[in-house]
C-alpha positions, 0 to 999 in steps of 0.5 A, a space after each residue: 044484814 040490812 044496813 051498812 053502817 059505819 059499825 058494819 063497815 068497820 067490821 067488814 074492813 077488819 074481817 077482810 084483813 083478818 081473812 088475808 092474814 089467816 090465808 098467808 096472802 100479801 098485806 091487804 087494804 080494804 075500802 068500803 063504799 056506801 050506795 053513793 060512792 062515799 067511803 064508809 071504812 078504809 083500812 091498811 094492813 101493816 106493810 100494805 104499799 102506798 097506793 093500795 087505798 087508792 086502788 082498793 077504792 077504785 075497785 069498789 068505786 068502779 063496780 058501784 058506778 057500773 052496777 055489777 061486780 069486778 069479774 064482769 067489769 074486767 070482762 067488759 074492759 077487755 072487750 071494750 077498751 076504748 069505752 073503759 078508757 073513756 069511763 075511767 077519765 069520766 070517772 077521774 081515774 077512780 075506776 079499776 076494772 079488775 076483780 077485787 071490787 065487789 057489790 054489796 047486796 041485801 037479801 032482796 038483791 038491793 046494792 048497798 055499797 061496795 067493797 074494794 080489796 087490794 094487796 095480793 092478786 086480784 083473785 085473792 083480793 076478791 076471796 077475802 072480800 066475799 068471805 067477810 061479806 058472806 060472814 056478815 050476812 050480805 050477799 056478794 056480787 062479784 060479777 061471776 
């Protein structure tokens, strides 16, 4: 897969939510952003709590803005809290530096966009994002 179209983004969010249900995870919310940081698709599973769309979008926006996956983002935030406090302020609060934010790369490694998933543990959120991306032929960059 080489393009992140609206139709593909919708398939991604549906695959993420279905994977979470199949694994018995808490209700998930998934956001797909294009390379410019614009929301292409966002879906919340039945029962997903109120702030999940903002958290999912913040996970996706943070990895896209920094250029590396959520695991690396979380590690750097732990090592450099003052920098990340400033970065989150500069991002108008839209950056959530934890796992569950995954860069979408094509076969050549180019960043096409990002996915953010929220609702269960950050590790479980990431599992669903990676599974959906790989099922649709993308490379998932978690920052691991």
